[in-house]
Every structure is written in C-alpha cells, then in structure tokens.
C-alpha positions as CSV (number, residue, x, y, z in Angstrom):
1,M,-8.2,-25.8,53.3
2,A,-7.7,-29.3,51.9
3,K,-10.5,-28.6,49.4
4,S,-8.9,-25.5,48.1
5,K,-5.5,-27.2,47.7
6,L,-7.2,-30.1,45.8
7,G,-9.1,-27.5,43.7
8,A,-5.9,-25.7,42.9
9,E,-4.1,-29.0,41.9
10,F,-7.0,-30.0,39.7
11,K,-7.0,-26.5,38.1
12,A,-3.3,-26.8,37.4
13,F,-3.8,-30.3,36.0
14,I,-6.7,-29.4,33.7
15,L,-5.0,-26.3,32.4
16,R,-1.8,-28.0,31.4
17,G,-1.3,-27.8,27.6
18,N,-1.2,-31.6,27.2
19,V,-4.6,-32.2,28.8
20,V,-6.3,-29.4,26.8
21,D,-4.6,-30.6,23.5
22,L,-5.7,-34.2,24.3
23,A,-9.3,-33.1,24.9
24,V,-9.3,-31.1,21.6
25,G,-7.8,-34.1,19.8
26,I,-10.4,-36.5,21.1
27,M,-13.2,-34.2,20.2
28,I,-11.9,-33.7,16.6
29,G,-11.2,-37.4,16.4
30,G,-14.8,-38.2,17.3
31,A,-16.1,-35.8,14.7
32,F,-13.7,-37.2,12.1
33,Q,-14.7,-40.7,13.0
34,K,-18.3,-39.8,12.1
35,I,-17.1,-38.6,8.7
36,V,-15.1,-41.8,8.1
37,S,-18.0,-44.0,9.3
38,S,-20.4,-42.2,6.9
39,F,-17.9,-42.6,4.1
40,V,-17.6,-46.4,4.7
41,N,-21.3,-47.1,5.5
42,D,-22.9,-44.8,2.9
43,L,-20.4,-44.9,0.0
44,V,-18.0,-47.8,0.2
45,M,-20.1,-50.6,1.6
46,P,-23.0,-50.2,-0.8
47,L,-20.6,-50.5,-3.7
48,I,-19.1,-53.7,-2.1
49,G,-22.6,-55.0,-1.5
50,L,-23.4,-54.4,-5.2
51,L,-20.3,-56.4,-6.2
52,T,-21.2,-59.3,-3.9
53,G,-24.9,-59.4,-5.0
54,G,-26.4,-57.9,-1.9
55,S,-28.2,-54.6,-1.7
56,N,-26.2,-53.4,1.4
57,F,-23.1,-55.1,2.7
58,D,-24.0,-54.2,6.3
59,N,-27.1,-56.4,5.8
60,Q,-25.1,-59.5,4.9
61,F,-25.5,-62.3,7.5
62,V,-25.7,-66.0,7.9
63,I,-28.5,-67.6,9.9
64,L,-27.2,-69.7,12.8
65,R,-30.3,-70.7,14.6
66,M,-34.0,-70.2,13.9
67,P,-36.6,-70.0,16.7
68,E,-39.5,-72.4,16.5
69,G,-42.3,-71.2,14.2
70,V,-40.1,-68.9,12.1
71,T,-39.3,-69.9,8.5
72,E,-36.2,-68.8,6.5
73,A,-38.5,-67.1,4.0
74,E,-39.7,-64.7,6.7
75,V,-36.1,-63.5,7.4
76,T,-35.6,-60.8,4.7
77,S,-33.1,-58.5,6.4
78,L,-31.0,-58.3,9.5
79,A,-33.5,-56.0,11.1
80,V,-36.3,-58.6,10.6
81,A,-34.0,-61.4,11.8
82,K,-33.3,-59.5,15.1
83,E,-37.0,-58.7,15.5
84,L,-37.9,-62.4,15.1
85,G,-35.2,-63.5,17.5
86,V,-33.1,-65.3,14.9
87,T,-29.4,-65.9,15.9
88,T,-27.3,-64.5,13.1
89,F,-23.6,-64.3,12.2
90,N,-23.3,-60.6,11.0
91,Y,-20.1,-60.7,8.9
92,G,-21.1,-57.7,6.8
93,A,-21.3,-55.4,9.8
94,F,-18.0,-56.7,11.1
95,L,-16.3,-56.2,7.8
96,S,-17.7,-52.7,7.7
97,V,-16.2,-51.9,11.1
98,V,-12.8,-53.4,10.0
99,L,-12.8,-51.3,6.8
100,D,-13.8,-48.2,8.9
101,F,-10.8,-48.9,11.2
102,L,-8.4,-49.4,8.3
103,I,-9.4,-46.2,6.6
104,M,-9.1,-44.3,9.9
105,A,-5.7,-45.8,10.6
106,F,-4.5,-44.9,7.0
107,V,-5.7,-41.3,7.4
108,I,-3.9,-41.0,10.8
109,F,-0.7,-42.5,9.2
110,L,-0.9,-39.9,6.4
111,L,-1.5,-37.1,9.0
112,V,1.5,-38.2,11.1
113,K,3.7,-38.6,8.0
114,A,2.8,-35.0,6.9
115,I,3.5,-33.6,10.4
116,N,6.8,-35.4,10.5
117,G,7.7,-34.0,7.0
118,V,6.9,-30.5,8.1
119,H,8.9,-31.0,11.3
120,N,11.9,-32.4,9.4
121,R,11.9,-29.5,7.0
122,A,11.8,-27.0,9.8
123,K,14.9,-28.6,11.5
124,K,18.1,-26.8,10.8
125,P,20.7,-29.1,9.3
126,E,23.5,-29.9,11.7
127,A,26.8,-28.5,10.8
128,P,29.3,-31.2,9.8
129,A,31.8,-32.1,12.5
130,A,35.2,-30.6,12.2
131,P,37.7,-33.1,10.7
132,T,40.0,-34.9,13.1
133,T,42.3,-36.5,10.6
134,K,44.2,-35.5,7.4
135,T,46.0,-37.4,4.7
136,C,49.8,-37.5,4.7
137,P,50.8,-36.0,1.3
138,F,53.8,-38.5,1.1
139,C,52.4,-41.9,2.1
140,R,48.6,-41.2,1.9
141,S,47.9,-42.5,5.4
142,Q,45.4,-41.0,7.7
143,I,47.0,-39.1,10.5
144,A,45.8,-36.8,13.3
145,I,45.1,-33.3,12.1
146,E,47.5,-31.7,14.6
147,A,50.4,-34.0,13.7
148,T,53.6,-32.4,12.5
149,R,55.2,-35.7,11.5
150,C,53.5,-38.8,9.9
151,P,53.7,-41.8,12.3
152,H,53.8,-44.1,9.3
153,C,56.5,-42.6,7.1
154,T,58.0,-40.1,9.6
155,S,57.9,-37.3,7.0
156,E,57.6,-33.8,8.3
157,Q,54.2,-32.4,7.5
158,P,53.9,-29.1,5.7
159,E,52.2,-26.4,7.6
160,E,48.8,-25.7,6.2
161,E,48.0,-22.1,5.4
162,K,45.0,-20.8,7.2
163,K,42.6,-18.8,5.0
164,E,41.9,-15.4,6.3
165,E,38.3,-14.3,6.2
166,E,37.6,-11.0,4.6
C-alpha cells in the first residue's frame, strides 16, 4: 500500500505543470546551447583568432611546463601539447567559454524582455482612482470632495450637477 501511495505522489509531482515546463525548458535550453556554442566556436572565435594572429582562438595557449625531452618546436597545437604531456594555460578556450556564456545570457535577456513586453501589453490598464478632493472655487484650497463648506475660507460650496448618462 505504501508503494502505491508513493507512486501516486510521484505521479502527481511529475505531472504538475511546473515540472513539465521546466523539463521542456531544460531540453530546449540544451539544444539552444549547442547552437550558441557552434556560433561562438565555428564563426566568432575563428574571426577573433584571425585578428590576434592565430589560426583558431580556441588553440591559443601559453606553455607553463615542458616535460623532459620535449622541445618547444614540437608543440605546434594544443592537441599536440596535451599528447606530449605539456602543462598549458589555455586562455583561448576559456575566453571562448566566457563569450559563449555572454551570448547566451544576452539572448536570454532579450527573450525575457520580449516576454515581459507582451505580458505588459496584455495587461488591462487600471482605472484611475476616484478623486477624493476638489478645489474650493473661492480660495482655491484643496478640500474633501464631500465637503459642503470650505474649512479654509468657510464659504458654502456650490452643489455640483451630476451628469446623467444617456
């Protein structure tokens, strides 16, 4: 009996709208992340690499420690450096990931901004609050709307004609 109760609770949890929406969002986000990563790695970073003199910015690194028997001339790329056991500082790969993150954050910002804009346009404007004060026609002071006499100049307030709706 405990298993069926646990199963029913799990089913209720998993079928909640929030959980399903979250799962869909994570799956779409993962797919979108691949698109952004490809954009950064395949289009943006090669251009940056060209500007900095390298063939591929992801392949930019600084050699920190060389193992015995390996010369600097042998290390022609990051892949070769890893294969030879060279300790490297891979600043190009790090900058690529940072740029990837910034682009993703900017796209999410634009998406949230667009959703908020649609949400704000869909909202009905609130009706303005009914006035609670009026201006005394004699002394120009603000008085309560229900007042029949002005508390400042003691003048009797004219009755306002109510407009009849047709």
